[in-house]
C-alpha positions as CSV (number, residue, x, y, z in Angstrom):
1,M,85.7,106.7,84.4
2,G,89.0,106.7,82.2
3,S,92.1,104.1,83.1
4,E,94.5,105.3,85.5
5,H,97.8,104.6,84.6
6,I,100.1,104.7,88.0
7,E,103.8,104.8,86.3
8,R,106.3,102.4,88.1
9,R,110.3,103.3,88.4
10,R,112.4,100.1,87.3
11,P,113.2,98.5,90.8
12,G,115.9,99.5,92.6
13,R,119.1,97.4,93.8
14,A,117.7,96.4,96.8
15,V,114.5,94.9,95.2
16,L,116.6,93.2,92.5
17,V,119.0,92.0,94.9
18,L,115.9,91.1,96.6
19,T,114.5,89.2,93.5
20,L,117.5,87.4,92.7
21,I,117.5,85.7,96.2
22,L,113.6,84.1,95.9
23,V,114.2,82.7,92.6
24,T,117.4,81.5,93.3
25,A,115.9,79.9,96.4
26,T,113.1,78.6,93.7
27,L,116.1,76.8,92.0
28,S,118.0,75.4,94.3
29,G,116.9,72.2,95.3
30,C,120.1,70.8,96.9
31,G,118.8,68.0,99.6
32,S,115.6,67.9,98.8
33,R,113.9,65.0,97.9
34,L,111.2,67.1,95.9
35,D,113.3,69.2,93.6
36,S,112.4,73.0,93.5
37,Q,111.0,72.7,89.9
38,A,108.2,70.7,91.3
39,I,107.4,73.0,94.4
40,I,107.2,75.8,92.2
41,S,104.8,73.7,90.0
42,A,102.9,72.2,92.9
43,L,102.5,76.3,93.9
44,A,101.5,77.5,90.1
45,S,98.8,74.2,89.3
46,S,95.8,76.3,90.3
47,R,96.9,79.7,89.4
48,P,93.8,81.4,88.5
49,A,92.7,80.9,85.0
50,P,94.5,84.2,82.3
51,A,90.9,85.8,83.1
52,Q,92.1,86.3,86.9
53,A,96.2,86.5,85.9
54,V,98.0,89.5,86.9
55,T,100.6,90.4,84.1
56,A,103.3,93.0,84.3
57,S,104.4,94.4,81.3
58,A,106.4,98.3,81.2
59,G,104.8,100.7,83.6
60,Q,101.5,98.7,84.0
61,V,99.8,96.4,85.7
62,T,96.6,94.3,84.5
63,V,93.9,92.9,86.6
64,S,91.3,91.0,85.3
65,A,88.5,89.3,86.5
66,P,85.7,87.0,84.6
67,A,81.4,87.2,84.7
68,P,80.4,85.8,87.5
69,S,78.1,83.1,87.9
70,P,74.3,83.9,87.0
71,A,73.8,81.7,90.0
72,A,75.9,83.4,92.4
73,T,74.0,84.9,95.3
74,I,76.2,87.5,98.0
75,P,74.6,87.5,101.7
76,E,74.2,90.4,103.6
77,A,77.0,91.6,105.7
78,P,76.8,90.1,109.7
79,R,76.8,94.2,110.6
80,K,74.6,95.8,108.1
81,A,72.5,95.2,105.3
82,A,71.7,97.0,101.6
83,T,70.8,96.2,98.6
84,S,71.1,97.0,95.1
85,K,70.9,95.8,91.3
86,A,73.1,93.2,90.3
87,T,76.4,93.9,89.4
88,K,78.8,93.8,86.0
89,P,82.0,91.8,87.1
90,L,85.3,93.4,87.4
91,A,86.9,94.1,84.0
92,A,90.1,94.3,82.4
93,G,91.7,97.5,83.3
94,D,95.1,99.1,83.3
95,Q,96.2,100.0,87.0
96,S,92.9,100.7,88.3
97,I,90.1,98.1,89.7
98,S,86.5,99.4,88.3
99,A,83.3,100.1,89.3
100,P,80.8,97.3,88.2
101,A,77.6,98.9,87.3
102,S,74.6,98.0,89.2
103,D,72.1,98.3,85.9
104,G,72.8,94.3,85.5
105,S,74.2,94.8,82.5
106,A,76.2,92.2,81.2
107,G,79.3,94.2,79.7
108,S,82.3,92.6,77.9
109,S,85.8,91.0,79.1
110,G,86.5,95.3,78.9
111,A,89.8,95.8,76.9
112,G,90.2,98.5,75.2
113,R,87.5,99.6,76.8
114,A,88.1,102.8,78.9
115,A,84.6,102.8,80.8
116,D,85.4,99.2,82.2
117,R,88.9,100.3,83.2
118,T,88.5,101.4,87.5
119,V,87.0,99.0,89.0
120,G,84.9,101.3,91.6
121,S,82.1,103.8,91.2
122,T,79.0,103.1,90.1
123,A,77.3,104.8,86.9
124,A,74.9,108.4,88.3
125,G,71.8,107.8,88.6
126,T,71.7,103.8,89.1
127,V,71.7,103.0,92.5
128,Q,68.3,102.3,94.0
129,G,67.0,103.8,97.1
130,S,69.2,106.8,97.8
131,Q,70.9,109.9,95.9
132,I,74.5,109.4,94.1
133,R,77.3,111.3,96.5
134,S,80.5,112.5,95.8
135,T,83.1,109.6,94.4
136,L,85.6,108.3,96.8
137,V,88.9,107.5,95.9
138,F,91.3,105.2,97.3
139,G,95.3,102.9,96.6
140,N,96.4,100.1,97.3
141,I,99.8,99.3,97.3
142,G,101.5,95.7,97.4
143,P,104.3,93.4,96.0
144,Y,101.7,92.1,93.4
145,S,104.0,90.8,90.7
146,G,107.4,88.6,90.7
147,V,108.3,85.7,93.0
148,L,106.3,88.3,95.9
149,G,103.1,88.3,93.9
150,E,102.9,84.3,94.2
151,T,102.0,84.5,97.5
152,L,100.6,87.8,97.5
153,G,98.9,89.1,94.6
154,G,95.3,87.5,96.3
155,N,95.3,90.8,98.5
156,K,94.0,92.9,96.1
157,Y,91.2,90.5,94.6
158,G,90.0,90.3,98.0
159,L,89.9,94.1,98.1
160,S,88.9,94.3,95.2
161,A,85.4,91.9,95.4
162,W,84.6,93.8,98.8
163,V,85.0,97.0,96.5
164,A,82.2,95.7,93.9
165,M,79.9,94.0,96.2
166,Q,80.2,97.3,98.3
167,N,79.4,99.5,95.0
168,A,76.3,96.5,94.4
169,R,75.0,97.8,97.9
170,G,75.7,101.8,97.1
171,G,78.8,102.6,97.8
172,L,80.4,104.1,101.3
173,D,77.5,105.4,102.7
174,G,75.6,106.3,99.2
175,H,79.1,107.2,98.2
176,P,80.5,104.9,94.5
177,I,83.8,103.9,95.6
178,K,86.9,103.9,93.1
179,L,89.9,102.0,93.7
180,I,93.4,102.5,92.5
181,V,95.7,99.4,92.7
182,G,99.7,99.9,92.4
183,D,102.6,97.4,92.1
184,D,105.7,98.2,94.1
185,Q,107.6,94.8,93.5
186,G,108.7,94.8,97.0
187,D,111.0,97.9,95.8
188,P,110.5,100.9,98.6
189,V,111.6,103.6,95.5
190,T,108.8,102.8,93.5
191,S,106.1,102.4,96.7
192,L,107.0,106.0,97.8
193,N,106.6,107.1,94.2
194,L,103.4,105.2,93.3
195,M,102.3,106.7,96.7
196,K,103.3,110.3,95.8
197,R,101.3,109.9,92.6
198,M,98.2,108.9,94.0
199,V,98.0,111.3,96.7
200,E,98.9,114.3,94.4
201,S,97.6,113.1,91.2
202,N,94.2,111.0,91.9
203,H,94.0,112.7,95.0
204,V,93.3,109.2,97.1
205,I,91.8,109.8,100.1
206,A,93.3,106.7,102.5
207,F,95.6,103.9,101.3
208,V,93.3,100.8,102.0
209,A,94.9,97.0,102.9
210,D,98.3,98.0,102.2
211,I,101.2,95.5,102.0
212,H,104.3,97.6,103.1
213,G,107.3,94.6,103.7
214,F,110.0,97.1,102.9
215,G,110.5,100.7,103.5
216,F,107.0,101.2,105.6
217,D,108.9,104.4,107.6
218,Q,109.1,106.4,104.8
219,D,105.5,105.7,103.0
220,A,104.1,105.7,106.8
221,D,106.3,109.6,106.9
222,Y,105.0,111.0,103.5
223,A,101.3,109.7,104.4
224,A,101.7,111.2,107.2
225,S,102.8,114.7,106.1
226,K,99.6,114.6,103.7
227,G,97.1,113.7,106.5
228,V,96.3,110.5,104.7
229,P,95.3,107.5,106.9
230,F,96.3,103.7,105.9
231,I,92.5,101.8,106.7
232,G,93.4,98.1,107.0
233,G,96.8,96.5,106.1
234,D,99.2,93.5,107.1
235,G,101.1,95.1,110.6
236,T,103.8,93.5,109.1
237,D,106.7,96.2,110.4
238,P,106.0,97.0,113.4
239,R,105.6,101.1,112.3
240,W,102.3,100.4,111.8
241,Y,101.6,99.6,115.6
242,K,103.1,103.2,116.6
243,D,101.4,105.8,113.6
244,P,97.7,106.9,114.8
245,E,97.3,107.5,111.3
246,A,97.6,103.3,110.9
247,F,94.6,101.4,111.6
248,P,96.0,97.9,110.9
249,S,93.1,94.6,109.7
250,V,95.4,92.2,111.5
251,P,97.5,91.7,114.7
252,P,101.5,92.2,114.7
253,A,102.9,89.8,112.6
254,A,105.3,89.0,115.8
255,S,101.8,88.1,118.0
256,L,101.6,85.1,115.4
257,V,104.6,83.8,115.5
258,V,104.2,83.8,119.5
259,S,100.5,82.5,119.3
260,T,101.6,79.7,117.5
261,L,104.5,78.3,119.4
262,R,102.1,79.0,122.3
263,Y,99.5,76.7,120.8
264,F,102.3,73.9,120.7
265,A,103.7,74.5,124.0
266,N,100.3,74.1,125.4
267,S,99.4,71.4,123.7
268,G,102.5,69.6,125.6
269,T,105.1,70.6,122.1
270,Q,107.7,72.6,124.5
271,R,110.9,72.3,123.3
272,L,110.2,74.5,120.1
273,G,112.8,76.0,117.6
274,L,112.6,79.3,114.9
275,L,114.3,79.3,111.5
276,Y,114.1,83.3,110.7
277,C,115.2,84.8,107.5
278,L,118.2,87.0,106.8
279,E,117.1,88.5,103.0
280,V,114.3,90.5,105.3
281,A,116.6,91.5,108.3
282,K,115.1,93.9,109.8
283,I,111.3,92.3,109.8
284,C,112.4,88.7,110.5
285,T,114.9,89.9,113.7
286,Y,112.5,92.0,115.1
287,I,109.7,88.9,114.7
288,N,112.8,86.6,116.0
289,N,113.9,89.2,119.3
290,T,110.0,90.0,120.1
291,V,109.7,85.9,120.4
292,M,112.4,85.4,122.9
293,K,111.2,88.3,124.6
294,S,108.0,86.4,125.1
295,A,106.9,84.3,127.9
296,V,107.1,81.3,125.3
297,G,110.7,82.2,124.3
298,K,111.9,80.2,127.2
299,Y,110.6,77.0,125.5
300,V,112.9,78.3,122.2
301,V,115.5,75.9,122.5
302,D,117.0,76.8,119.0
303,D,116.7,79.8,117.0
304,E,118.9,80.7,113.9
305,Q,119.1,82.7,110.7
306,I,119.2,81.2,107.8
307,S,119.1,82.4,103.8
308,I,116.7,81.5,101.7
309,V,118.9,80.5,99.2
310,A,121.1,77.9,101.0
311,P,121.5,74.8,99.0
312,S,120.4,72.5,102.2
313,Y,119.4,73.0,105.6
314,T,120.8,69.6,106.6
315,S,123.0,71.4,109.4
316,Q,120.1,72.9,110.8
317,C,118.1,70.0,110.8
318,L,120.9,68.0,112.5
319,R,121.1,70.8,115.2
320,M,117.4,70.7,115.8
321,Q,116.9,67.1,116.1
322,A,120.2,67.3,118.7
323,A,118.1,69.7,120.5
324,K,115.0,68.0,120.6
325,V,113.4,70.5,118.8
326,E,109.5,69.1,118.9
327,A,108.2,72.0,117.3
328,V,109.7,74.6,114.6
329,F,108.5,78.1,113.2
330,L,109.8,78.4,109.4
331,L,110.2,82.8,109.1
332,M,110.8,82.1,105.2
333,D,108.6,82.0,101.9
334,T,107.1,78.6,101.2
335,A,109.8,76.7,98.5
336,A,112.3,77.2,101.5
337,A,109.7,76.1,104.1
338,A,109.2,73.1,102.3
339,R,112.9,72.5,101.6
340,V,113.4,72.7,105.1
341,V,110.8,70.2,106.0
342,Q,112.8,67.9,103.3
343,N,115.9,68.2,104.1
344,C,115.0,67.2,107.9
345,A,112.9,64.4,106.5
346,T,116.0,62.9,105.1
347,Q,117.8,62.7,108.1
348,G,114.4,61.1,109.7
349,Y,113.6,64.4,111.4
350,R,109.6,65.3,111.5
351,P,108.9,68.7,113.9
352,K,105.6,70.4,114.2
353,V,105.9,73.3,111.5
354,G,104.2,76.2,111.8
355,V,104.9,79.2,108.8
356,L,103.2,82.9,108.3
357,G,99.8,83.3,107.0
358,L,100.4,85.1,103.9
359,D,101.9,81.9,102.9
360,A,99.0,80.2,102.5
361,S,98.3,80.7,98.7
362,P,95.5,78.4,97.2
363,D,98.1,75.6,95.8
364,Y,100.0,75.6,99.7
365,P,98.0,72.7,100.1
366,K,99.2,71.2,97.2
367,V,103.1,71.1,98.2
368,D,103.2,67.1,99.7
369,A,106.3,68.5,102.3
370,M,103.8,71.4,103.9
371,A,101.1,68.5,105.2
372,G,100.1,69.0,108.6
373,S,102.2,72.2,109.2
374,Y,100.0,75.1,111.1
375,I,99.5,78.2,109.4
376,P,98.8,81.6,112.4
377,G,96.1,83.3,110.0
378,S,95.0,86.9,110.7
379,T,91.3,85.9,109.6
380,V,89.0,82.8,110.3
381,P,89.5,79.6,108.4
382,L,88.5,80.8,105.0
383,S,86.8,77.2,105.4
384,E,84.5,77.7,107.8
385,T,81.8,78.5,105.7
386,Q,79.2,78.3,108.4
387,V,80.5,81.4,109.4
388,P,78.3,83.8,108.0
389,A,81.4,86.1,107.5
390,V,83.2,83.6,106.1
391,A,80.1,82.4,103.6
392,Q,80.0,86.3,102.5
393,Y,83.0,86.7,101.3
394,R,83.3,83.1,99.4
395,A,80.4,84.2,97.5
396,A,81.6,86.9,97.0
397,M,85.0,85.8,95.9
398,D,83.1,82.9,93.9
399,K,81.2,85.9,91.5
400,Y,84.1,88.6,91.2
401,A,87.1,86.2,91.6
402,P,86.8,82.8,91.1
403,G,89.8,80.4,92.1
404,I,91.2,82.5,94.7
405,A,89.1,82.2,97.8
406,D,91.7,79.9,100.0
407,S,94.3,82.7,100.2
408,G,95.5,84.2,103.4
409,A,96.5,87.1,101.5
410,A,93.0,87.3,99.7
411,G,91.6,87.0,103.4
412,L,93.8,89.8,104.6
413,G,92.2,92.6,101.5
414,W,88.8,91.4,102.5
415,A,89.9,92.3,106.0
416,G,91.0,95.9,104.5
417,G,87.6,96.5,103.1
418,L,85.5,95.3,105.8
419,V,87.7,98.3,108.3
420,L,87.0,100.5,105.1
421,G,83.5,99.8,105.3
422,L,83.2,100.2,109.4
423,A,85.4,103.8,108.4
424,G,82.7,105.1,105.8
425,A,79.5,104.1,108.0
426,H,78.5,107.6,108.2
427,L,80.3,110.3,106.0
428,P,79.0,113.9,105.4
429,D,78.3,115.0,101.2
430,K,82.4,115.9,101.2
431,P,84.3,113.7,103.4
432,T,87.4,114.1,104.6
433,A,90.0,111.8,106.1
434,A,89.3,112.7,109.0
435,D,85.3,112.0,108.8
436,F,87.3,108.5,108.4
437,E,89.1,108.4,111.5
438,A,85.8,109.4,113.6
439,N,84.6,106.4,112.8
440,L,87.2,103.9,113.0
441,W,87.9,105.6,116.5
442,Q,84.5,103.5,117.5
443,A,86.2,99.9,117.0
444,N,86.2,98.5,120.8
445,N,87.2,94.5,119.8
446,E,85.8,94.8,116.5
447,T,85.3,91.3,114.6
448,F,83.2,92.1,111.8
449,G,80.7,88.6,112.6
450,G,83.9,86.6,113.4
451,F,86.1,86.9,110.2
452,T,88.6,89.6,112.3
453,A,90.9,89.3,115.4
454,P,89.3,91.8,117.9
455,L,90.1,95.4,116.2
456,T,90.7,98.9,118.5
457,F,91.3,102.0,117.3
458,R,91.2,104.7,120.0
459,K,91.5,108.7,119.2
460,G,94.9,110.0,118.5
461,Q,96.6,106.7,120.0
462,P,98.4,103.7,118.0
463,A,96.0,100.9,117.1
464,V,96.4,98.5,119.8
465,P,97.6,95.7,119.4
466,S,95.8,92.7,119.4
467,T,97.1,89.0,121.0
468,C,94.7,86.7,119.1
469,V,95.2,84.4,116.0
470,F,93.1,82.3,114.3
471,L,94.6,78.9,113.5
472,W,94.6,77.3,110.0
473,G,96.0,73.8,109.2
474,V,96.7,71.7,106.0
475,K,95.1,67.9,105.7
476,D,94.2,65.8,102.8
477,H,95.8,68.7,100.4
478,K,93.2,71.2,101.8
479,F,93.0,73.7,104.5
480,Y,90.9,72.9,107.4
481,A,90.8,74.6,111.1
482,P,92.4,72.9,113.5
483,Q,90.9,74.7,116.3
484,G,87.4,75.4,114.3
485,P,86.3,79.2,113.9
486,R,87.6,80.7,116.8
487,A,90.4,82.5,118.1
488,L,93.3,81.6,120.2
489,C,93.9,84.6,122.6
């Protein structure tokens, strides 16, 4: 298939301000023992090689992945098995992540080849053991460039790896998958424009594993008006759990914070603190208020809203130290969180630290300040390779997107793919969104072999919020599982 070009408008004022804030935050290192440039270098030190990089230019985003290792094999999914011939690697393409062929051909890197610019639909007549049915088109939108792309870019790689694997196995009930990816740069205006283009021009049947940190209400309103559901997704905005057309693949973000603080409290650390960002006030304030209203709120002795561009957090450190805070959750980006930890250490104050799971980039463990921190993950710790669902994930990532498997965002994208697999388990020749929703309504405490927290969807109702969370940790510059593969519920 030809390439899909998704035009992007220039970021609106809101995203320009936010981007400036985030960049300024990474460049301001006052009061830190490790300056911010060192933090940036650490975060970038194991960034994917150019073959896997995401680059933004006028009106396009290029997503690419190298050829898989000939020795790479992907174990069957815990839920059901399917077989097919070897796949061709994900290839470079303009806005779409395109279909691997299932004929075993080697192919080139894809640069300049229209046939390689869509990751997702198999060539007619090549799926073994079943008849090719109509191609299903799905969209994915997220902030994949700029500062936000540093930590969230893995989402599209996790999803596209799942698509490539699934297409090699015959697609969704015999329907090849075509995935179109759009980068909204964290701008709500761009996000809505991308959605309209995908729905009205590309005719996507659903959005999969989206990340909507800004303006989700307008996106959800538009999608509902067109009867297009969200299958899998980040669950950050509370709207994810109010809309019956949304099927998030993660617990609410507030539950992740509450569960981590409860873990601290149950471990005997009962004087807690919470520092939450000013720049994304709607979501951060909502999460803080939810924590304070929860059962663990009684243990929070200091909660403060801070700016991630502050030149120093020494005053907050001194206040938490005076309040005898033993563990603090830092609701902010990695660079700012690292500077908080450094500022506090300068004062001889070293509380336990928790941060959100989407901060868990492949480079996060390399930041010395974050050693010993705890991360509430929406998926099982990806270090737990003895879990068959994790082994399958890592094999697919090694084959289609090497170098970024240890990523909370990539795990989110893969989880979105798993939910899509459930939605497409049984489909007619010409499926509609209603067919996908009918399959999803069968999910009752579904964990996909322990990869996700229990997911439950009911007909005509919002998703049932899960209160379970997986705990990731950092030790010896690597992620590990402080509680093993089990979820804390």
